[in-house]
Structure formats: C-alpha cells, structure tokens
Backbone as JSON, one array per atom type, in Angstrom:
{
  "sequence": "XXXXXXXXXXXXXXXXXXXXXXXXXXXXXXXXXXXXXXXXXXXXXXXXXXXXXXXXXXXXXXXXXXXXXXXXXXXXXXXXXXXXXXXXXXX",
  "N": [[-6.14, 6.64, 14.88], [-5.7, 4.78, 12.82], [-6.92, 6.13, 10.71], [-5.18, 8.28, 10.29], [-2.83, 6.96, 9.46], [-3.81, 5.72, 7.15], [-4.49, 7.96, 5.61], [-1.95, 9.16, 5.31], [-0.65, 7.14, 3.87], [-2.17, 7.17, 1.51], [-1.66, 9.75, 0.51], [1.09, 9.52, 0.06], [1.06, 7.54, -1.91], [-0.28, 8.82, -4.02], [1.58, 10.8, -4.52], [3.75, 9.26, -5.46], [2.64, 8.24, -7.78], [2.3, 10.59, -9.2], [4.99, 11.35, -9.59], [6.23, 9.11, -10.85], [4.37, 7.68, -12.47], [2.8, 9.41, -14.22], [0.68, 10.89, -16.71], [0.21, 9.8, -20.01], [-0.62, 11.65, -22.57], [-3.71, 11.1, -24.24], [-3.23, 8.37, -24.3], [-2.66, 6.93, -21.82], [-4.48, 7.14, -18.84], [-4.49, 7.46, -15.58], [-6.7, 6.77, -12.92], [-6.62, 8.2, -10.43], [-4.97, 10.33, -11.14], [-6.52, 11.45, -13.12], [-8.64, 12.49, -11.64], [-7.18, 14.33, -10.1], [-6.2, 16.01, -12.13], [-8.61, 17.02, -13.15], [-9.55, 18.45, -10.94], [-7.55, 20.38, -10.75], [-8.12, 21.72, -13.1], [-10.43, 22.9, -12.41], [-12.77, 21.49, -12.86], [-15.03, 20.31, -11.3], [-17.32, 18.73, -11.38], [-16.81, 16.52, -13.1], [-14.65, 15.43, -11.69], [-15.95, 14.68, -9.33], [-17.65, 12.71, -10.34], [-15.78, 10.75, -11.25], [-14.67, 10.17, -8.75], [-16.87, 9.09, -7.35], [-17.33, 6.81, -8.9], [-14.94, 5.37, -8.41], [-15.27, 5.04, -5.65], [-17.59, 3.43, -5.58], [-16.62, 1.13, -6.87], [-14.63, 0.37, -5.02], [-16.14, -0.14, -2.66], [-17.73, -2.22, -3.61], [-15.79, -4.21, -4.07], [-14.87, -4.61, -1.44], [-17.21, -5.62, -0.22], [-17.53, -7.97, -1.74], [-15.17, -9.39, -1.08], [-15.6, -9.75, 1.68], [-17.9, -11.37, 1.59], [-16.86, -13.66, 0.34], [-14.94, -14.41, 2.26], [-16.65, -14.97, 4.42], [-18.08, -17.2, 3.47], [-15.96, -18.96, 3.12], [-15.02, -19.25, 5.77], [-17.25, -20.5, 6.86], [-17.23, -22.89, 5.42], [-14.76, -23.93, 6.3], [-15.34, -24.24, 9.0], [-17.36, -26.2, 8.89], [-15.86, -28.31, 7.81], [-14.01, -28.79, 9.85], [-15.73, -29.59, 11.93], [-16.71, -31.92, 10.74], [-14.34, -33.44, 10.64], [-13.8, -33.7, 13.38], [-16.06, -35.14, 14.22], [-15.62, -37.45, 12.77], [-13.16, -38.57, 13.67], [-13.22, -38.46, 16.43], [-15.12, -40.25, 18.32], [-18.31, -39.88, 19.71], [-19.1, -40.66, 23.08]],
  "CA": [[-4.78, 6.36, 14.45], [-5.75, 4.14, 11.5], [-7.24, 7.15, 9.73], [-3.96, 9.05, 10.01], [-1.95, 6.11, 8.66], [-4.42, 5.56, 5.83], [-4.34, 9.24, 4.9], [-0.54, 9.31, 4.95], [-0.36, 6.17, 2.8], [-2.82, 7.64, 0.29], [-0.91, 10.91, 0.01], [2.34, 9.0, -0.47], [0.79, 6.82, -3.15], [-0.57, 9.82, -5.05], [2.86, 11.43, -4.86], [4.56, 8.37, -6.3], [2.0, 8.19, -9.1], [2.62, 11.86, -9.89], [6.4, 11.38, -9.98], [6.64, 8.01, -11.71], [3.36, 7.24, -13.44], [2.47, 10.45, -15.2], [-0.25, 10.58, -17.78], [0.65, 9.95, -21.38], [-1.85, 12.19, -23.17], [-4.46, 10.31, -25.22], [-2.85, 6.96, -24.26], [-2.87, 6.39, -20.47], [-5.03, 8.09, -17.87], [-4.69, 6.82, -14.3], [-7.91, 7.34, -12.31], [-6.31, 9.22, -9.42], [-4.45, 11.5, -11.84], [-7.65, 12.08, -13.81], [-9.32, 13.31, -10.62], [-6.26, 15.42, -9.78], [-6.19, 16.94, -13.28], [-9.91, 17.7, -13.22], [-9.61, 19.44, -9.86], [-6.68, 21.49, -11.15], [-8.8, 22.45, -14.18], [-11.68, 23.37, -11.79], [-13.89, 20.7, -13.39], [-15.4, 19.56, -10.12], [-18.36, 17.77, -11.69], [-16.16, 15.31, -13.61], [-13.87, 14.87, -10.59], [-16.9, 14.0, -8.44], [-18.12, 11.48, -11.01], [-14.67, 9.79, -11.14], [-14.54, 9.77, -7.34], [-17.99, 8.21, -7.01], [-17.09, 5.53, -9.57], [-13.91, 4.68, -7.64], [-15.87, 4.66, -4.37], [-18.49, 2.3, -5.83], [-15.77, -0.04, -7.13], [-13.99, -0.01, -3.76], [-17.14, -0.73, -1.77], [-18.11, -3.51, -4.19], [-14.7, -5.16, -3.81], [-14.88, -4.92, 0.0], [-18.36, -6.5, 0.03], [-17.24, -9.26, -2.35], [-14.16, -10.07, -0.27], [-16.24, -10.17, 2.93], [-18.77, -12.52, 1.3], [-16.0, -14.82, 0.09], [-14.38, -14.81, 3.56], [-17.71, -15.57, 5.25], [-18.35, -18.54, 2.96], [-14.77, -19.77, 3.39], [-15.03, -19.56, 7.2], [-18.31, -21.47, 7.08], [-16.74, -24.17, 4.89], [-13.71, -24.4, 7.21], [-16.02, -24.69, 10.22], [-18.03, -27.47, 8.59], [-14.82, -29.31, 7.62], [-13.47, -29.1, 11.18], [-16.76, -30.37, 12.63], [-16.71, -33.23, 10.11], [-13.14, -34.14, 11.11], [-13.98, -34.04, 14.8], [-17.06, -36.22, 14.31], [-15.07, -38.66, 12.17], [-12.07, -39.16, 14.43], [-13.54, -38.53, 17.87], [-16.46, -40.82, 18.44], [-18.97, -39.54, 20.96], [-19.29, -41.82, 23.98]],
  "C": [[-4.77, 5.72, 13.06], [-6.04, 5.16, 10.41], [-6.0, 7.92, 9.32], [-3.01, 8.24, 9.14], [-2.51, 5.9, 7.25], [-4.26, 6.82, 5.0], [-2.9, 9.44, 4.44], [-0.16, 8.37, 3.81], [-0.94, 6.64, 1.47], [-2.08, 8.81, -0.32], [0.42, 10.45, -0.6], [2.15, 8.29, -1.8], [0.49, 7.79, -4.28], [0.71, 10.51, -5.48], [3.71, 10.56, -5.75], [3.95, 8.23, -7.69], [2.32, 9.45, -9.88], [4.06, 11.87, -10.38], [6.74, 10.32, -11.03], [5.65, 7.73, -12.83], [3.12, 8.22, -14.57], [1.46, 9.97, -16.23], [0.46, 10.72, -19.12], [-0.61, 10.41, -22.13], [-2.41, 11.31, -24.28], [-4.08, 8.83, -25.23], [-3.21, 6.36, -22.91], [-3.46, 7.5, -19.6], [-5.34, 7.32, -16.59], [-5.83, 7.54, -13.59], [-7.59, 8.45, -11.31], [-5.73, 10.48, -10.07], [-5.54, 12.21, -12.65], [-8.41, 12.98, -12.85], [-8.47, 14.54, -10.29], [-6.25, 16.46, -10.9], [-7.49, 17.71, -13.39], [-10.05, 18.75, -12.12], [-8.73, 20.64, -10.19], [-7.33, 22.36, -12.22], [-10.14, 23.04, -13.71], [-12.92, 22.71, -12.39], [-14.34, 19.75, -12.28], [-16.45, 18.48, -10.41], [-17.75, 16.45, -12.17], [-15.34, 14.64, -12.51], [-14.76, 14.13, -9.61], [-17.4, 12.7, -9.05], [-17.04, 10.4, -10.93], [-14.55, 9.28, -9.71], [-15.65, 8.82, -6.93], [-17.84, 6.84, -7.67], [-16.05, 4.72, -8.8], [-14.45, 4.21, -6.29], [-16.77, 3.44, -4.53], [-17.69, 1.02, -6.09], [-15.14, -0.54, -5.84], [-14.96, -0.7, -2.82], [-17.58, -2.09, -2.29], [-17.05, -4.58, -3.92], [-14.68, -5.56, -2.34], [-16.03, -5.87, 0.33], [-18.09, -7.89, -0.53], [-16.22, -10.05, -1.53], [-14.76, -10.55, 1.05], [-17.17, -11.36, 2.71], [-17.95, -13.78, 1.08], [-15.41, -15.32, 1.41], [-15.43, -15.48, 4.43], [-18.01, -16.99, 4.78], [-17.17, -19.47, 3.24], [-14.72, -20.17, 4.86], [-16.09, -20.62, 7.5], [-17.87, -22.85, 6.58], [-15.66, -24.76, 5.79], [-14.34, -24.95, 8.49], [-16.66, -26.04, 10.0], [-17.0, -28.6, 8.44], [-14.24, -29.74, 8.96], [-14.46, -29.94, 11.98], [-16.81, -31.78, 12.06], [-15.51, -34.06, 10.57], [-13.29, -34.58, 12.56], [-14.96, -35.2, 14.95], [-16.53, -37.53, 13.74], [-14.07, -39.34, 13.08], [-12.32, -39.25, 15.93], [-14.98, -38.99, 17.98], [-17.09, -40.41, 19.76], [-19.25, -40.79, 21.79], [-20.71, -41.88, 24.45]]
}
C-alpha cells in the first residue's frame, strides 16, 4: 500500500513540476525535468547518471537522518535516566 501511495505522490509531483516549474533554457534545470528531457531525447546514459546521483543523494540523506535520530534518542535516554536517578533515590 505504501508503494502505491509513494508512486502516486511521485507522479503528481512530477506533473506539478512539468506544469509550473518548467525549465528555463540555459538558466534553470530541475533534476527531475533533466531526467525527463533526457529520456524524451533517448539519451538513456545521461538519464541513468542523473538518476544514480539523485539516488545516492537520497540514500545519503536517509542515512544521515537515521544517524542523527539514533544519537538524539540515545541522548534523550541518558537524560531521562539522569533525571530518574536524581529525583528518585534508590532505597
């Protein structure tokens, strides 16, 4: 189910970029439109390179966010344990 919702969201986002964003030649080139344009021009090699770059960036961001969350959870856990030990004295 999540895959279907993700796919629908992605298609909708590409559609809105196509309608609103548009490329301004030699000025602005949105990554998803660059891939779309390369596929339309049958330049699959460049489209694959753009896609792999976007994939690498996405995976890097996900890993970074997970590392930050793991450290934050560990810090929160330590803070809670410190509070409990401070205010609730073991008998």
